[in-house]
C-alpha positions as CSV (number, residue, x, y, z in Angstrom):
1,M,-7.8,-0.1,21.4
2,S,-4.3,-0.2,21.3
3,D,-1.0,2.2,21.9
4,C,1.7,0.8,20.2
5,R,4.2,3.4,21.5
6,P,7.3,2.6,23.1
7,I,7.6,2.6,26.9
8,G,10.9,4.8,27.7
9,V,13.1,3.5,30.6
10,F,16.3,5.2,31.7
11,D,19.3,4.7,33.9
12,S,22.3,6.6,35.1
13,G,24.4,3.1,33.5
14,V,23.4,-0.2,33.0
15,G,21.5,-0.8,36.3
16,G,18.2,0.0,34.9
17,L,18.5,-2.9,32.5
18,T,17.2,-5.1,35.4
19,V,14.1,-3.5,34.6
20,F,13.9,-3.5,31.4
21,G,14.5,-7.2,31.7
22,E,11.6,-7.9,33.7
23,L,9.4,-5.4,31.4
24,S,10.7,-7.9,28.4
25,K,9.1,-10.5,30.5
26,I,5.6,-9.2,31.5
27,L,5.1,-6.8,28.4
28,P,6.4,-9.0,25.5
29,S,4.2,-7.2,23.5
30,E,5.4,-4.0,24.2
31,Q,8.6,-2.2,22.3
32,I,11.0,-0.7,24.8
33,I,13.7,2.4,24.5
34,Y,16.1,2.4,26.9
35,L,18.8,5.1,27.8
36,G,21.9,4.4,29.8
37,D,23.8,7.5,30.8
38,T,27.1,5.7,30.6
39,L,29.1,8.6,30.0
40,R,28.0,10.2,33.2
41,C,27.4,7.3,35.1
42,P,27.8,7.2,38.2
43,Y,24.9,9.3,39.7
44,G,25.1,8.4,43.1
45,D,27.5,10.8,44.1
46,R,26.5,13.6,42.4
47,S,24.3,16.9,43.6
48,V,20.9,17.0,43.7
49,E,20.7,19.7,41.3
50,T,23.1,18.0,38.7
51,I,21.2,14.6,39.0
52,K,17.9,17.0,38.2
53,K,19.7,18.2,35.5
54,F,20.6,15.2,33.7
55,S,16.9,13.6,34.2
56,V,15.6,16.5,32.6
57,E,18.0,16.2,29.4
58,I,16.8,12.1,29.6
59,T,13.1,12.9,29.6
60,K,13.4,15.1,26.5
61,F,15.5,12.3,24.5
62,L,12.3,9.8,25.4
63,L,10.1,12.1,24.3
64,A,11.2,13.2,21.2
65,H,11.3,9.1,20.7
66,D,7.0,9.5,21.5
67,V,7.3,7.0,24.5
68,K,3.9,6.6,26.1
69,M,5.2,6.3,29.3
70,I,8.6,6.9,31.4
71,V,9.9,4.4,34.0
72,A,12.9,6.0,36.0
73,A,14.7,3.0,36.3
74,C,17.3,4.7,39.0
75,N,16.7,4.7,42.4
76,T,19.3,7.8,42.5
77,V,16.6,9.6,40.1
78,S,13.7,8.4,41.5
79,A,14.9,9.7,45.3
80,A,15.8,12.9,44.4
81,A,14.4,14.2,40.6
82,L,11.2,12.2,40.2
83,D,9.4,15.5,40.4
84,S,11.5,17.2,37.6
85,V,10.9,14.0,35.3
86,K,7.5,14.0,35.9
87,E,7.0,18.4,35.1
88,N,9.0,17.9,31.9
89,A,7.1,14.7,30.7
90,G,3.6,16.5,30.0
91,E,0.6,14.5,30.5
92,I,2.6,10.6,30.0
93,P,2.7,8.8,33.2
94,V,6.1,8.6,34.8
95,I,6.7,6.2,37.9
96,G,10.3,5.7,39.5
97,V,11.4,2.4,41.7
98,V,11.7,3.6,45.2
99,E,7.3,3.9,45.6
100,P,6.7,0.3,44.5
101,G,9.6,-1.3,47.0
102,C,8.2,1.1,49.8
103,R,4.8,-0.3,49.6
104,A,6.0,-3.8,49.0
105,A,8.2,-3.4,52.3
106,A,5.9,-2.0,54.5
107,Q,3.6,-4.9,53.3
108,S,6.0,-7.8,54.0
109,S,7.5,-6.7,57.5
110,S,6.0,-8.3,60.4
111,S,8.2,-6.5,62.9
112,K,8.1,-3.6,61.7
113,K,11.6,-3.2,61.1
114,I,12.7,-2.3,57.5
115,G,16.2,-2.2,56.3
116,V,17.1,-0.5,52.6
117,I,20.5,-0.7,50.9
118,G,21.5,1.5,48.0
119,T,24.1,4.4,46.7
120,R,24.9,7.6,49.0
121,A,22.3,9.7,47.0
122,T,19.9,7.7,47.4
123,I,20.3,6.9,51.3
124,G,21.0,10.3,51.7
125,A,17.6,11.4,50.2
126,G,15.8,9.1,52.6
127,A,13.1,8.3,50.2
128,Y,12.7,4.7,51.5
129,G,12.1,6.0,54.9
130,K,9.6,8.5,54.4
131,G,7.6,6.6,51.7
132,I,7.8,3.2,53.9
133,R,6.7,5.6,57.1
134,K,3.8,7.6,55.0
135,I,2.4,3.7,54.5
136,N,2.7,3.1,58.2
137,P,4.3,5.9,60.8
138,E,4.5,3.0,63.3
139,I,7.6,1.2,61.0
140,I,11.2,1.5,61.7
141,V,13.2,1.8,58.7
142,Y,17.0,1.9,58.7
143,E,19.2,3.2,55.6
144,K,22.6,2.0,54.6
145,A,24.7,3.1,51.8
146,C,26.6,0.6,49.9
147,P,28.9,1.9,47.7
148,L,30.8,-0.8,47.0
149,L,28.3,-2.9,45.6
150,V,27.7,-1.5,42.3
151,H,31.7,-1.6,41.4
152,L,31.4,-5.3,42.3
153,V,28.5,-5.9,40.1
154,E,30.1,-3.7,37.0
155,E,33.6,-6.0,37.8
156,G,31.4,-9.2,37.3
157,E,31.2,-9.8,41.2
158,V,27.8,-11.0,41.4
159,D,28.4,-14.5,42.8
160,S,32.0,-14.5,44.6
161,R,33.4,-14.9,48.1
162,I,34.7,-10.9,48.1
163,T,31.0,-10.0,47.2
164,D,29.9,-12.3,50.3
165,E,32.6,-10.3,52.4
166,V,31.4,-7.2,51.4
167,L,28.1,-8.2,51.9
168,K,28.3,-9.5,55.5
169,K,30.3,-6.3,56.4
170,Y,27.1,-3.7,55.1
171,L,24.5,-6.0,56.0
172,S,25.7,-6.9,59.7
173,E,24.2,-4.0,61.1
174,L,21.1,-4.1,59.6
175,L,20.5,-7.8,60.9
176,D,21.8,-6.8,64.4
177,L,18.8,-4.2,64.4
178,G,16.3,-6.8,63.8
179,I,15.0,-6.3,60.3
180,D,12.6,-8.7,58.5
181,S,12.5,-6.9,55.2
182,L,15.5,-5.7,53.3
183,V,14.9,-3.6,50.1
184,L,17.0,-3.5,47.1
185,G,17.6,0.2,46.9
186,C,19.3,0.1,43.6
187,T,18.9,-1.3,40.3
188,H,21.8,-3.0,40.1
189,Y,21.3,-5.1,43.4
190,P,18.9,-7.4,41.8
191,L,21.8,-9.2,40.4
192,L,23.4,-9.7,43.7
193,Y,20.0,-11.0,44.8
194,N,21.1,-14.8,45.5
195,A,24.2,-13.3,47.4
196,V,22.2,-11.3,49.5
197,V,19.4,-13.4,50.4
198,R,22.6,-16.1,51.3
199,C,23.7,-13.4,53.2
200,A,20.8,-12.0,55.2
201,G,19.2,-15.5,56.1
202,K,16.1,-17.1,55.7
203,N,14.2,-14.6,58.1
204,V,14.9,-11.5,56.3
205,S,12.6,-11.0,52.6
206,V,14.5,-9.3,50.6
207,I,12.6,-6.9,47.9
208,N,13.5,-6.5,44.1
209,G,12.2,-3.4,42.8
210,A,12.9,-4.2,39.5
211,K,10.3,-6.6,39.5
212,L,8.4,-4.5,41.2
213,A,8.6,-1.6,39.0
214,A,7.6,-3.5,36.1
215,E,4.7,-4.8,37.5
216,E,3.8,-1.2,38.8
217,T,4.3,-0.1,34.3
218,K,1.8,-2.9,33.3
219,K,-0.8,-2.3,36.3
220,I,-0.3,1.7,34.9
221,L,-0.8,0.6,31.3
222,E,-4.1,-1.2,31.9
223,E,-5.6,1.3,33.6
224,N,-4.8,3.9,31.1
225,E,-5.8,1.8,28.2
226,L,-2.1,2.6,26.7
227,L,-1.6,-1.4,26.1
228,G,0.0,-2.1,22.7
229,G,-1.3,-4.9,20.5
230,K,1.4,-6.1,18.3
231,R,5.0,-5.2,19.2
232,A,5.5,-2.8,16.2
233,E,9.7,-2.2,16.3
234,E,12.3,-4.1,18.7
235,D,13.5,-2.9,21.3
236,I,16.7,-0.3,21.4
237,I,19.0,0.4,23.9
238,F,20.6,3.8,23.9
239,A,23.8,4.4,25.7
240,T,25.6,7.9,25.9
241,D,29.0,5.8,25.7
242,I,29.5,2.5,24.8
243,T,32.4,0.5,26.0
244,P,33.4,-3.2,26.2
245,Q,32.3,-2.9,29.7
246,F,28.9,-1.7,28.9
247,E,28.2,-4.7,26.1
248,R,29.4,-6.9,28.4
249,L,27.5,-5.6,31.5
250,A,24.4,-5.6,29.1
251,S,24.5,-8.8,28.3
252,A,24.7,-10.3,31.6
253,F,21.9,-8.0,32.7
254,L,19.6,-9.3,29.9
255,M,20.9,-13.1,30.2
256,G,22.7,-12.9,27.1
257,A,19.5,-11.9,24.7
258,K,20.6,-9.7,21.8
259,K,19.8,-6.3,21.7
260,N,19.5,-3.2,19.2
261,I,22.4,-0.9,21.4
262,R,23.1,2.2,20.0
263,E,24.9,5.1,21.5
264,T,23.8,8.6,21.5
265,K,24.6,12.0,22.6
266,L,22.0,13.8,25.1
């Protein structure tokens, strides 16, 4: 038996398209409906109450499109408002990107010293530290807010000398503390993966939360017998404000793949 309803994925902007891309790879028969709240992006410097309000509005939007599962492909939402999404989603499964990253980091670290980089809101919520220590209380987690990285990605500076210099500045403190695993705590950051690996060095495992969230989604769909059979409709990318920059970034995040992009209001 198959369930051809779409998977709902959302983010404050384009960063969650890294999760969208990973889902497309491992679940090619599934339709995905994505919403990027580009009009109100970024969420990283918003209050927790505002993040919760926006997340509930997006949840209701996705439910109106009859999704069978919701992926909060935004570390800020996952850290600050995932409970609000779950409360409003009813019976359908909901996951964020924090928990899969916590599990992978805890498993990968032999020194029991893990670094996390993300937006101010994600780091301020301390969700990764709490999640990793819940798995293993002996692990020490060092969290670092890196507000410039999202802007560098959105300006197309994913593999440049400027980005390397900024990363070196952000990562130097964490590396000096002896971390052996580094969690990319923002869905923009997978586009910086090569630069992060280059700056972190070969002795540090870099954890890509987008790929882990996609794998977790597949597992949950299998366990709940929600996998689709044949794709019913094409994927749709909704945005609350479609700008030339959004279209350029969407193309970059999806490696140039053409998608049905539509503007919407919440």
